[in-house]
Every structure is written in structure tokens, then in C-alpha cells.
MARBAFI-722942 format. One record per atom (N, C-alpha, C): x, y, z. Coordinates in steps of 0.05 Angstrom, whole numbers, plus 5000, padded with zeros to 4 digits. Each point is the difference from the previous one (the first is absolute). Layout:
# residues N
XYZ ...
***
This chain:
# residues 249
502349775000 497850225000 501850284998 499750104989 501150364998 498250145016 502450165020 499150145022 499350254988 497450185007 499250194988 501950215012 500450254984 501150285008 498450214989 500150185025 498750254995 502050205005 500950144981 502550145004 499250274985 500650135017 499650294996 502050164987 499250254985 503050144984 498950325007 501750085018 499050274999 502350204985 500749884983 500850184970 501950295021 500050254992 500450205009 498550135017 498949815022 498850165019 501349885035 500150195022 500449955025 501950075000 499250145031 503050155016 499749845035 501850025017 499649905022 497849995007 498050255006 496849955004 499449764989 500549914972 497849834996 500949685012 501649985011 499749785025 499149915018 498550285006 497449855017 497249854983 500050064979 499449714983 499849795007 503249985002 501149685000 499849995027 500350115022 499749845020 497849935001 497250165003 497749884988 499749764991 500249944971 499849814981 502949715024 501150065015 501049795020 500049885016 497850205012 498249925019 498349854993 498950044980 497149884989 500849684985 502849954995 501449834985 502749855022 499350035021 503149805002 500749785000 497149854991 501549724978 496849974974 501549854983 497849904979 500049894981 498249834993 499949854983 501149974966 500650265000 501450184967 502150125020 500850124971 502950105011 499350274992 500750265009 500350265006 502050134986 500450214980 502550144997 498050294991 502550195013 499550274998 503450044986 499850074970 502250204984 499050265006 501750195023 499750265000 502650154980 500050265003 502350184994 502749825012 502450054982 502349875022 501550145028 498650214993 500350245028 498049825020 498449765002 498949935018 500449755005 501849824989 500149775002 500649895024 502350165007 501349925021 497450065037 499650234992 497450095026 497849895005 499549884966 497349815000 500249745015 502649864997 500149785006 500150065031 502650125015 499050045033 497150015011 498050184974 496549985011 499349844996 500449814979 498149724998 502749765019 501250005010 501149795013 498749855021 499449774998 498949805009 497649974987 500250104972 496449914993 499849884978 498249954983 500349854973 500350184979 500350254996 501350224988 502249994986 501049974976 503049994994 500150284977 502650054998 499950224984 501949934990 499850144968 502050034976 500650294984 501049904979 501150214993 498650054973 499650264982 498350064981 501650014975 502149954996 502149864976 503050015014 502349924987 502550054993 501449984979 502050045008 501750064967 501749725001 500449934975 501649704990 503050005008 501250215007 501849985008 501250035029 501449795022 499550015022 501850275014 502250184987 500650235010 501250194965 500450305013 501250144981 499350155002 500650234966 498550265002 498149984992 497650025013 497949954984 498150255018 500450155005 498750275023 498050014996 497649915028 497249945007 499249794987 501749764999 499849715003 499649835026 498949874998 500649855030 500149664984 502649835016 500249764992 498649725013 499449864993 498649745003 501249925035 502850174993 501449795034 499550245019 498950194986 500550335022 496549935013 498249854984 498049955008 499749835016 501149845000 501049735019 500350065027 502850204994 501850085025 496850185021 498650134978 498150195018 497849825012 499349735005 499449854994 496649824988 500550194976 497749874980 501249794994 496749884989 500149684993 498249944978 498850234983 499450004976 500950224994 499150014963 501250164989 497850104979 498250174990 498850084975 501850084978 499849794981 500650084977 498250004968 501550204983 497850034973 497650125010 499450165015 497050085009 500250174974 497550124987 499150154975 501450285000 500150095032 501150295001 503549984989 500849795012 502949974998 499850004977 499549754980 500349984976 498850244981 498550214997 499450204998 501250284999 500449965026 501450305014 502850044993 501349755010 502949854981 500549984985 497849914983 501449804969 501149715018 498449985013 502449655001 498349794991 501449804983 499949884978 498949715015 499549824990 499549695007 503249895010 502450034982 502549965005 501050165031 499150234997 501150135031 498549915027 497349884998 499049965022 500749675007 500849894973 500949784999 503749905016 501850244999 501950045016 499550025022 497850215004 499550095029 499249795019 498049854983 499349755021 501949745004 501949954981 502349865004 501950215029 500150175005 501250055013 499250035028 497050064997 498649945030 499349685008 500949814981 500049825004 502749925008 501750084994 502749905014 500350095024 498850245000 499850055039 499249945016 496849744993 499149865011 496450114998 499950344993 497650035000 497849954987 497250025004 499149864986 498950194980 499249914974 500250264984 496850004988 499250225004 496450034991 499950104976 500849884975 499350064971 497850084985 500150264992 497650034994 499450044971 497249924980 499750094976 497850105001 498550104968 498150044998 499550214982 498450064978 499250024976 498850355003 500750124982 498250305002 497049944984 499550245000 497449965003 498750024962 502450154990 500349944967 500849764989 500849825015 501549624998 498249975003 498249975023 497449875008 497950094973 499850264991 497650094981 501049784981 502850024986 501349914979 499549635000 498749855026 500249795001 503149805006 501650175006 502749935007 500549905034 498149985016 500850005024 501849725006 499549844984 501549675006 502150014993 499550184976 503549994987 501150085019 499050305005 502050045018 500949975031 498849865008 500249865026 502049754991 499949844978 501649805003 502350124985 501650244988 501750104992 501750095021 498450115027 500550145018 500749805022 499249755008 501349785017 502449844981 499149974973 502249934990 503250185005 499850174999 502750215004 500350155028 498250065009 500949985028 499849835027 500849764993 500249795016 502949914989 501649915022 502849864995 498149714987 501849914987 501149704998 500549705030 501250145015 500849865021 499350135027 498149915027 500450115021 497350025004 498150024985 497550055005 498249755008 498450015016 497849815014 498550195017 498349805016 497850095013 501350205029 502650005007 501450145026 501350204993 500250084974 502550204986 498750184988 497049904988 499650204983 496750074996 498150135005 497850075000 499250244973 497949914989 498750144971 498750165007 499750234989 497250135010 498750144973 498450024992 498650044987 498150224997 501750244987 498650265010 499050234967 498049984993 498850084973 500650295008 501750114973 501150305009 497950135008 497450014978 498150165007 497450055018 501149775022 498549925017 501050125033 503150094997 501950045024 498750315009 499150065022 498150255002 497950204989 498549854984 498650024993 497450005001 500149795018 496449895005 499049814988 501449994973 499049774981 501049885010 499549634993 500249785015 499749874973 500049824991 500249714975 497449885010 498249894982 499049735010 501349795019 498449885003 500349815027 501649714970 497649994974 501149834981 502750094988 500650315005 501950134978 503149915024 499050025025 502849925019 499949705006 498049824983 500449775005 502349934974 498750044974 501649944978 502850015001 500950295012 502849985014 501149955019 499749875017 500549915016 500349664995 498249904993 500549694983 502350034981 499850184985 501850004976 502250085013 501650165025 502449995008 500149755018 497749865005 501549775009 500149764980 498850004987 501849754975 502750064990 500650294995 502650064992 501349925015 499850095030 502649905017 500049745001 497649895002 501049635007 500149964973 500350124974 501849854982 502350104997 500650215008 503250135003 502149795018 497650015031 502149975026 499949715011 497849814979 498749805020 498050075026 500349785016 499450045027 500750235017 501650054994 501050305015 498450274994 499149974965 497550214989 498350005017 499449755011 496550025013 500550025028 502650055014 499650065022 500450294997 500850184985 500350284996 496750155007 499750245023 498150105008 499550244978 496649944984 500050234987 498150145010 501450324996 497450205021 499350224980 497250015004 499450264984 500350255011 500050234981 500650245012 497950224984 499450135013 498750314983 497250025016 499150235013 498650105019 498849745009 501249855013 499149755021 499450175016 497449955021 498950175015 497749865027 499850015017 498449875010 497949855002 499150164974 496449974994 499749824971 503849934988 499249834979 502049755004 501850045029 501349855005 500449655003 495749995016 500849684988 498249984987 499450124974 498949824976 502250014979 502450105004 502850004996 501549684998 499749995029 501049795005 498849765003 498849934996 497449814990 501349984972 500950044991 501550014967 502549724991 499149854978 502349934995 501950025004 502149875019 503049994995 501250285011 497650135021 501050305006 500749905025 502650055021 501750035021 499950145015 499050254995 499650195007 499950264980 501250195019 499550324987 503050185011 501150174985 501150254990 498850195003 499950075030 498350304997 501850165008 497950244990 502250375004 498150105013 498450154992 499450295026 498349825011 497849755002 499349905027 501349925026 502649984989 502449895016 500850175017 499550285002 501450215016 498250035014 497949895006 498450085027 499749765012 499849935026 500349765015 496349874988 499350155009 496649905007 499049904966 501650144976 499649924968 501049725004 502750004997 501449744999 499049845018 499749935021 499149925014 497449784996 498950114994 497149974988 500249814964 502150034991 500949844974 501549785014 501850015015 501149775016 498049775010 498250195020 498149765010 498049844973 499650174981 498549894974 502549764991 502850024993 501449864997 500549695013 499350115022 500049795027 497549854997 498550074999 497549894989 499449744972 501650194986 500649814975 500149704994 
***
């Protein structure tokens, strides 16, 4: 059985005061039958770990550089994330792919760096609105999976794949349940074809305007093992409701 995962991506949001939300979340989830993850800005990783200590809440990074060190001003290596206490890292999010022109090859190199440091890589894939309207969704997902995931070291303990349709991120728009199922079933088939039994163990998350009001129905969809949540993870009450829905799924 794949253990469910509720992951929160705070993006470029949060200061020290925001840790009050994590205090509440940690009190609500001292233990859980699922994995719970928050990926805050790098400035908060160590402080969040102290805040969430002795709870079920894990902490991760939002990106890492492919190189272990060097003249890369403003970047953070996988080793640095691990040293700060992170256990996961989000890679290939559409905002990174768009804002920083990250290609599949770049995402693959970053994933290899994360795996080399023992971080769990949450690798994101997803189509734009234009690609969906053109009927290219599955072809886009196929290419992103093929290009973004390394050939070795990929299994249920090292990699999570998050499907986030670009047009649904932060817009309030959500694909139909049938559309989510189509993509998740397709990803499962592609991963199993490439990685065998290991591909069947990789957790698949849905992301894109996940809220307390729609979480339960999304979690009932075939091959949805959890969610990568944006805005709704910033407030303990909202994220807790999503976590509760996943625990019950």
C-alpha cells in the first residue's frame, strides 16, 4: 500500500509569524496515518523544524540547484537543504519551469542531486491551458515524466510525482474528476512500464486549487495518493481539513 501524502507548498509566502500556523497544525497532528509535509521558503526551514518537532509534520524545500556547491548566487544545494533538516524537495513546479525557464533536463539534474543527498524528490508535471485545449495533455505528461525522472534510483521511497495542471494552479478552476483520473491512471501506467514494481509504489499527488470543499472527492479518484496544496496550506484550519479528508480516504 502506498502511504498517502498531504504536501503544502508555501511558495514565496511566510515569515516568522507564520509559524504560528505550524504550531497549531503540529498540535492537531502529533501522529497521523498519512505523511504530512510543508515546504516553506528556505528562510523558515530550520525554524519550522523546531516548531514542528515531535509531530507528524515533515519539512521540505521548494527547489535545489543541480550542483552541490559553487558560484551560483541565490541558489541552494540539496546538501544545504539536508543540512537545514529538510527531508523532501519540490522540483519542476510549473512556476519554476515558467519563471526560470527550467527544462525537463534541468529538472532531471536537480532530481539526481536531491536523490544523491537522500531527499525525497516531489517532481511536478502538468499541461498549460493551451496544451489541454489542443488535446495534448497526455503527450505533455508523457514527455515530462520521461525527461524529468532519472533512469535509476527512482522508487516509492525516493520520488513522488505531482500532477498540477498549470491552468488550475491558484485560479480556483479544477479539472473534472474524470480528467484527474485519466491523467493519474496514465501516469501510473507510464511509471510502471518504465520502473516496474517500483513505478507502482511511487505516490501520485494532485495539485491545483485543492481546498477543504473539494478534497474528499479528489482523494476518491483512482491513483490519487494525496495532494500538493498551495494557498490552502498557509492556514492551519484549511490544511488540517484537507489532511483530515486524506486520512479518511
